[in-house]
Z-matrix of the N, CA and C atoms (Angstrom, degrees):
N
C 1 1.405
C 2 1.524 1 110.49
N 3 1.234 2 119.97 1 146.11
C 4 1.414 3 122.89 2 -172.45
C 5 1.577 4 110.29 3 -129.66
N 6 1.186 5 122.92 4 149.27
C 7 1.404 6 128.33 5 176.45
C 8 1.643 7 113.54 6 -81.32
N 9 1.317 8 115.18 7 -7.55
C 10 1.458 9 125.46 8 177.48
C 11 1.483 10 108.85 9 -52.34
N 12 1.216 11 117.70 10 133.00
C 13 1.641 12 118.92 11 176.08
C 14 1.565 13 102.53 12 -74.31
N 15 1.336 14 117.48 13 152.21
C 16 1.412 15 122.75 14 172.36
C 17 1.423 16 110.01 15 -82.20
N 18 1.278 17 114.01 16 132.56
C 19 1.504 18 124.04 17 178.97
C 20 1.526 19 108.92 18 -55.41
N 21 1.399 20 114.48 19 121.24
C 22 1.453 21 119.12 20 -178.31
C 23 1.525 22 117.99 21 -54.13
N 24 1.337 23 110.99 22 -30.62
C 25 1.462 24 118.67 23 175.47
C 26 1.516 25 114.78 24 -62.54
N 27 1.435 26 112.27 25 -40.50
C 28 1.446 27 117.37 26 174.72
C 29 1.501 28 113.05 27 -69.56
N 30 1.236 29 116.73 28 -36.43
C 31 1.413 30 120.74 29 176.03
C 32 1.705 31 112.35 30 -61.93
N 33 1.206 32 111.69 31 -35.81
C 34 1.455 33 123.49 32 -174.18
C 35 1.567 34 101.96 33 -72.16
N 36 1.291 35 117.09 34 -49.20
C 37 1.626 36 117.67 35 175.79
C 38 1.499 37 113.18 36 -59.44
N 39 1.287 38 119.75 37 -41.71
C 40 1.456 39 128.90 38 -177.00
C 41 1.517 40 101.30 39 -64.75
N 42 1.301 41 125.03 40 -48.98
C 43 1.414 42 123.27 41 178.99
C 44 1.453 43 112.92 42 -62.01
N 45 1.283 44 122.56 43 -32.22
C 46 1.388 45 124.90 44 174.81
C 47 1.484 46 116.10 45 -66.91
N 48 1.321 47 113.70 46 -41.09
C 49 1.419 48 119.73 47 178.15
C 50 1.513 49 111.96 48 -64.40
N 51 1.482 50 113.70 49 -46.08
C 52 1.449 51 119.62 50 175.89
C 53 1.494 52 113.30 51 -56.49
N 54 1.331 53 117.87 52 -47.06
C 55 1.356 54 123.50 53 178.39
C 56 1.510 55 112.43 54 -58.51
N 57 1.390 56 116.37 55 -42.88
C 58 1.473 57 121.76 56 -178.46
C 59 1.606 58 106.75 57 -61.77
N 60 1.303 59 116.69 58 -42.88
C 61 1.463 60 124.57 59 178.63
C 62 1.598 61 108.04 60 -52.94
N 63 1.368 62 109.11 61 -55.53
C 64 1.603 63 117.57 62 -179.67
C 65 1.515 64 110.90 63 -55.60
N 66 1.256 65 113.94 64 -40.30
C 67 1.532 66 118.65 65 -175.92
C 68 1.346 67 117.70 66 -89.83
N 69 1.452 68 118.21 67 -1.97
C 70 1.484 69 116.91 68 174.76
C 71 1.513 70 115.66 69 78.39
N 72 1.363 71 117.40 70 18.55
C 73 1.339 72 126.54 71 176.43
C 74 1.570 73 119.39 72 -76.19
N 75 1.335 74 113.67 73 75.33
C 76 1.416 75 116.85 74 -172.91
C 77 1.444 76 113.79 75 -64.20
N 78 1.294 77 125.66 76 -30.27
C 79 1.469 78 127.60 77 179.94
C 80 1.525 79 104.17 78 -67.71
N 81 1.257 80 124.17 79 -45.16
C 82 1.409 81 125.81 80 -177.89
C 83 1.481 82 113.85 81 -65.58
N 84 1.406 83 112.92 82 -43.55
C 85 1.429 84 115.47 83 177.68
C 86 1.575 85 113.65 84 -61.87
N 87 1.292 86 110.68 85 -42.03
C 88 1.590 87 115.84 86 178.37
C 89 1.385 88 112.44 87 -63.93
N 90 1.317 89 122.25 88 -34.37
C 91 1.426 90 130.33 89 176.94
C 92 1.630 91 110.87 90 -59.69
N 93 1.351 92 108.56 91 -47.83
C 94 1.428 93 118.50 92 -172.83
C 95 1.591 94 108.45 93 -74.16
N 96 1.315 95 111.65 94 -37.94
C 97 1.531 96 116.65 95 175.03
C 98 1.539 97 112.44 96 -63.09
N 99 1.385 98 114.21 97 -39.88
C 100 1.413 99 122.95 98 176.29
C 101 1.592 100 112.71 99 -61.95
N 102 1.213 101 111.80 100 -33.16
C 103 1.542 102 119.84 101 -172.84
C 104 1.528 103 105.49 102 -89.79
N 105 1.403 104 121.51 103 2.44
C 106 1.448 105 119.33 104 175.07
C 107 1.459 106 120.81 105 111.05
N 108 1.354 107 118.58 106 -1.28
C 109 1.365 108 123.13 107 -176.58
C 110 1.649 109 105.25 108 -70.67
N 111 1.327 110 116.65 109 136.72
C 112 1.451 111 117.87 110 -173.96
C 113 1.537 112 107.17 111 -68.46
N 114 1.314 113 123.49 112 145.42
C 115 1.437 114 128.56 113 -179.05
C 116 1.430 115 110.86 114 -76.19
N 117 1.264 116 121.41 115 -17.19
C 118 1.400 117 127.23 116 177.37
C 119 1.617 118 112.09 117 -111.01
N 120 1.270 119 112.92 118 28.65
C 121 1.507 120 117.08 119 174.16
C 122 1.524 121 107.88 120 -57.16
N 123 1.341 122 113.14 121 138.66
C 124 1.453 123 124.95 122 -176.84
C 125 1.534 124 110.27 123 -125.89
N 126 1.308 125 108.46 124 137.74
C 127 1.564 126 114.52 125 -179.26
C 128 1.556 127 105.66 126 -85.09
N 129 1.363 128 109.32 127 -171.13
C 130 1.531 129 113.57 128 -178.54
C 131 1.479 130 118.01 129 -71.67
N 132 1.340 131 120.58 130 -4.97
C 133 1.397 132 128.02 131 177.76
C 134 1.487 133 114.45 132 -108.44
N 135 1.300 134 112.89 133 3.29
C 136 1.433 135 119.63 134 177.45
C 137 1.529 136 112.78 135 89.67
N 138 1.343 137 116.22 136 4.30
C 139 1.534 138 113.91 137 -177.99
C 140 1.571 139 110.51 138 -81.55
N 141 1.200 140 112.13 139 133.86
C 142 1.470 141 117.79 140 172.81
C 143 1.481 142 114.08 141 -87.66
N 144 1.331 143 122.42 142 173.94
C 145 1.379 144 126.20 143 -179.45
C 146 1.534 145 105.67 144 -64.88
N 147 1.350 146 118.85 145 -41.95
C 148 1.496 147 118.20 146 -177.99
C 149 1.529 148 111.02 147 -70.26
N 150 1.363 149 118.10 148 -30.35
C 151 1.559 150 117.46 149 174.03
C 152 1.473 151 104.89 150 -67.95
N 153 1.213 152 129.08 151 -45.67
C 154 1.402 153 124.78 152 -175.49
C 155 1.467 154 115.33 153 -68.14
N 156 1.295 155 118.32 154 -31.62
C 157 1.440 156 129.05 155 178.12
C 158 1.511 157 110.51 156 -71.80
N 159 1.360 158 112.31 157 -45.09
C 160 1.486 159 123.57 158 176.64
C 161 1.531 160 111.87 159 -58.42
N 162 1.329 161 114.73 160 -52.07
C 163 1.452 162 125.38 161 -173.97
C 164 1.602 163 108.41 162 -60.76
N 165 1.312 164 112.17 163 -44.92
C 166 1.403 165 119.22 164 178.91
C 167 1.594 166 120.28 165 -81.25
N 168 1.447 167 109.23 166 2.08
C 169 1.435 168 108.18 167 168.68
C 170 1.582 169 113.05 168 90.71
N 171 1.229 170 119.05 169 8.43
C 172 1.530 171 120.02 170 -170.61
C 173 1.588 172 111.26 171 -95.68
N 174 1.204 173 111.79 172 86.75
C 175 1.630 174 116.29 173 -172.77
C 176 1.460 175 109.82 174 -66.59
N 177 1.301 176 114.22 175 -33.40
C 178 1.604 177 114.28 176 -178.77
C 179 1.416 178 107.43 177 -68.93
N 180 1.353 179 126.37 178 -42.19
C 181 1.434 180 125.99 179 179.82
C 182 1.594 181 108.86 180 -66.24
N 183 1.369 182 115.48 181 -40.18
C 184 1.483 183 118.07 182 176.12
C 185 1.530 184 107.74 183 -52.81
N 186 1.338 185 113.22 184 -59.94
C 187 1.366 186 123.61 185 -169.15
C 188 1.682 187 105.33 186 -57.52
N 189 1.338 188 123.33 187 -37.64
C 190 1.521 189 128.00 188 175.83
C 191 1.440 190 106.97 189 -56.46
N 192 1.402 191 115.98 190 -58.23
C 193 1.456 192 125.59 191 -177.20
C 194 1.590 193 109.45 192 -56.48
N 195 1.295 194 122.52 193 -44.69
C 196 1.462 195 123.28 194 177.10
C 197 1.452 196 108.31 195 -56.22
N 198 1.357 197 115.71 196 -50.18
C 199 1.463 198 119.61 197 -173.52
C 200 1.522 199 111.15 198 -69.07
N 201 1.346 200 119.74 199 -22.50
C 202 1.460 201 122.45 200 173.88
C 203 1.682 202 110.29 201 -90.57
N 204 1.310 203 115.71 202 9.70
C 205 1.437 204 118.77 203 174.44
C 206 1.586 205 120.30 204 89.52
N 207 1.201 206 111.08 205 22.57
C 208 1.553 207 120.63 206 -179.43
C 209 1.572 208 107.99 207 -62.20
N 210 1.281 209 114.91 208 134.99
C 211 1.415 210 122.18 209 169.75
C 212 1.509 211 112.97 210 -73.09
N 213 1.342 212 110.37 211 100.58
C 214 1.530 213 116.28 212 -173.70
C 215 1.567 214 113.44 213 -75.67
N 216 1.329 215 119.13 214 -1.87
C 217 1.421 216 126.08 215 179.03
C 218 1.497 217 115.29 216 -111.47
N 219 1.289 218 116.45 217 3.77
C 220 1.452 219 117.68 218 -176.65
C 221 1.471 220 112.94 219 -69.82
N 222 1.198 221 125.57 220 124.67
C 223 1.507 222 135.04 221 -179.01
C 224 1.457 223 110.11 222 -79.65
N 225 1.294 224 114.39 223 141.62
C 226 1.530 225 116.88 224 167.14
C 227 1.514 226 112.67 225 -84.16
N 228 1.245 227 112.97 226 -178.60
C 229 1.513 228 112.87 227 -173.40
C 230 1.432 229 118.08 228 -67.24
N 231 1.468 230 116.26 229 -13.95
C 232 1.450 231 125.37 230 167.07
C 233 1.514 232 116.34 231 -82.94
N 234 1.191 233 117.07 232 0.32
C 235 1.402 234 125.07 233 -179.93
C 236 1.662 235 112.80 234 78.84
N 237 1.217 236 114.08 235 18.53
C 238 1.454 237 115.58 236 -177.44
C 239 1.472 238 110.82 237 -95.61
N 240 1.392 239 113.98 238 147.27
C 241 1.460 240 121.49 239 -173.62
C 242 1.500 241 104.74 240 -103.80
N 243 1.366 242 122.87 241 156.89
C 244 1.405 243 127.22 242 175.79
C 245 1.463 244 115.89 243 -59.33
N 246 1.358 245 115.58 244 -39.12
C 247 1.455 246 116.21 245 179.35
C 248 1.572 247 117.05 246 -67.43
N 249 1.477 248 110.13 247 -39.29
C 250 1.431 249 114.89 248 -179.48
C 251 1.608 250 108.10 249 -67.82
N 252 1.331 251 112.39 250 -33.63
C 253 1.544 252 114.06 251 179.13
C 254 1.516 253 104.73 252 -66.26
N 255 1.353 254 122.67 253 -45.99
C 256 1.452 255 119.15 254 -177.93
C 257 1.569 256 110.80 255 -63.52
N 258 1.263 257 124.43 256 -35.67
C 259 1.418 258 129.77 257 173.63
C 260 1.525 259 109.25 258 -56.59
N 261 1.308 260 111.71 259 -55.14
C 262 1.540 261 120.26 260 174.94
C 263 1.442 262 118.27 261 -43.57
N 264 1.394 263 111.74 262 -44.20
C 265 1.423 264 124.85 263 -175.64
C 266 1.562 265 114.50 264 -87.90
N 267 1.394 266 115.78 265 -9.96
C 268 1.276 267 120.96 266 -179.58
C 269 1.603 268 119.36 267 75.63
N 270 1.319 269 110.99 268 30.59
C 271 1.422 270 120.74 269 -173.99
C 272 1.589 271 114.98 270 -94.27
N 273 1.285 272 110.38 271 76.74
C 274 1.438 273 119.24 272 -172.28
C 275 1.583 274 115.01 273 -51.72
N 276 1.231 275 118.91 274 -43.91
C 277 1.483 276 119.56 275 -178.38
C 278 1.541 277 112.12 276 -69.04
N 279 1.194 278 115.54 277 -32.64
C 280 1.468 279 124.85 278 177.80
C 281 1.511 280 108.24 279 -71.91
N 282 1.284 281 121.11 280 -45.98
C 283 1.466 282 126.46 281 176.06
C 284 1.463 283 109.56 282 -55.53
N 285 1.331 284 118.15 283 -48.69
C 286 1.460 285 122.34 284 -175.04
C 287 1.524 286 107.18 285 -66.93
N 288 1.202 287 120.91 286 -43.67
C 289 1.509 288 130.91 287 -172.08
C 290 1.634 289 101.74 288 -60.07
N 291 1.401 290 114.84 289 -50.56
C 292 1.502 291 119.14 290 -176.93
C 293 1.448 292 110.49 291 -68.23
N 294 1.302 293 118.27 292 -34.79
C 295 1.541 294 118.25 293 179.88
C 296 1.525 295 108.45 294 -72.73
N 297 1.345 296 116.94 295 -32.73
C 298 1.462 297 114.27 296 -179.06
C 299 1.512 298 108.63 297 -73.53
N 300 1.340 299 120.67 298 -20.07
C 301 1.417 300 123.89 299 -177.56
C 302 1.625 301 105.87 300 -89.87
N 303 1.177 302 118.33 301 9.79
C 304 1.385 303 117.79 302 -179.32
C 305 1.697 304 121.26 303 85.40
N 306 1.249 305 114.96 304 11.66
C 307 1.303 306 116.58 305 178.88
C 308 1.555 307 120.24 306 -52.49
N 309 1.344 308 117.02 307 129.32
C 310 1.441 309 119.63 308 -169.04
C 311 1.564 310 102.54 309 -77.28
N 312 1.371 311 115.07 310 123.45
C 313 1.499 312 119.53 311 -177.50
C 314 1.621 313 111.99 312 -81.00
N 315 1.390 314 112.82 313 -4.15
C 316 1.387 315 114.85 314 178.69
C 317 1.630 316 115.67 315 -108.36
N 318 1.392 317 108.12 316 8.34
C 319 1.565 318 116.14 317 -175.22
C 320 1.567 319 107.61 318 -80.84
N 321 1.231 320 116.52 319 136.66
C 322 1.372 321 121.64 320 168.54
C 323 1.582 322 113.23 321 89.11
N 324 1.339 323 113.43 322 -173.70
C 325 1.314 324 119.04 323 177.09
C 326 1.605 325 114.18 324 -144.84
N 327 1.210 326 122.03 325 126.62
C 328 1.480 327 128.31 326 -13.57
C 329 1.546 328 107.24 327 -53.88
N 330 1.331 329 109.95 328 152.85
C 331 1.572 330 115.46 329 167.44
C 332 1.516 331 116.55 330 -78.84
N 333 1.265 332 121.58 331 158.18
C 334 1.356 333 125.53 332 173.02
C 335 1.445 334 113.84 333 -46.74
N 336 1.335 335 115.56 334 -46.40
C 337 1.539 336 121.34 335 173.13
C 338 1.415 337 113.37 336 -57.24
N 339 1.262 338 119.98 337 -46.72
C 340 1.493 339 121.73 338 178.36
C 341 1.615 340 106.67 339 -58.01
N 342 1.304 341 116.65 340 -59.65
C 343 1.416 342 124.65 341 -179.54
C 344 1.591 343 112.55 342 -45.42
N 345 1.391 344 115.75 343 -49.92
C 346 1.334 345 117.74 344 -175.40
C 347 1.591 346 108.98 345 -68.90
N 348 1.342 347 122.31 346 -36.72
C 349 1.403 348 124.30 347 173.31
C 350 1.465 349 112.86 348 -61.03
N 351 1.369 350 119.48 349 -33.13
C 352 1.462 351 127.35 350 -172.56
C 353 1.502 352 107.74 351 -74.40
N 354 1.397 353 113.66 352 -32.51
C 355 1.448 354 119.84 353 -173.57
C 356 1.559 355 108.42 354 -100.93
N 357 1.353 356 120.21 355 -1.21
C 358 1.407 357 122.64 356 171.11
C 359 1.557 358 107.45 357 76.52
N 360 1.356 359 115.38 358 35.09
C 361 1.512 360 119.22 359 -174.99
C 362 1.431 361 106.29 360 -103.57
N 363 1.280 362 126.97 361 77.13
C 364 1.362 363 136.07 362 169.15
C 365 1.471 364 113.23 363 -47.12
N 366 1.399 365 112.95 364 -45.60
C 367 1.471 366 120.61 365 -178.32
C 368 1.373 367 111.85 366 -59.40
N 369 1.387 368 121.55 367 -35.61
C 370 1.355 369 121.35 368 172.04
C 371 1.559 370 121.90 369 -64.28
N 372 1.400 371 104.36 370 -32.68
C 373 1.545 372 112.43 371 178.63
C 374 1.517 373 111.45 372 -67.22
N 375 1.360 374 116.77 373 -30.49
C 376 1.400 375 128.43 374 178.87
C 377 1.384 376 106.08 375 -64.42
N 378 1.190 377 127.25 376 -37.10
C 379 1.508 378 130.63 377 -177.09
C 380 1.522 379 110.36 378 -53.46
N 381 1.364 380 114.88 379 -32.83
C 382 1.404 381 116.11 380 -176.66
C 383 1.522 382 115.77 381 -107.41
N 384 1.313 383 116.38 382 4.65
C 385 1.565 384 120.56 383 171.20
C 386 1.478 385 110.91 384 -86.19
N 387 1.237 386 114.23 385 125.98
C 388 1.641 387 117.39 386 178.74
C 389 1.475 388 105.06 387 -170.58
């Protein structure tokens, strides 16, 4: 860790990328990734781009990030996983994309399994039975 301040221009770029993930702007996300922004970029609360896109229901962005190598199991600072967040928000297409990408249903707290049980989503539980 260093005491050097973060370049305000870098902070501005990072904020644009996080905003694009929240808004579901796949074109902007792809352009920034192509320009070298790390696919697992994390904000000050530990949310990755895939976490933000998943929580806001943007399956296209989630799929883009998966294809670019995003860590689908990376927990935020509160110990939450992208797939559990998507279940909490009722984002079925996102849940299915993350499950297909191998998201761990037992990662974080509450886990995706716990969330699916809480919301009575047996169909989600079936995604991980095999």
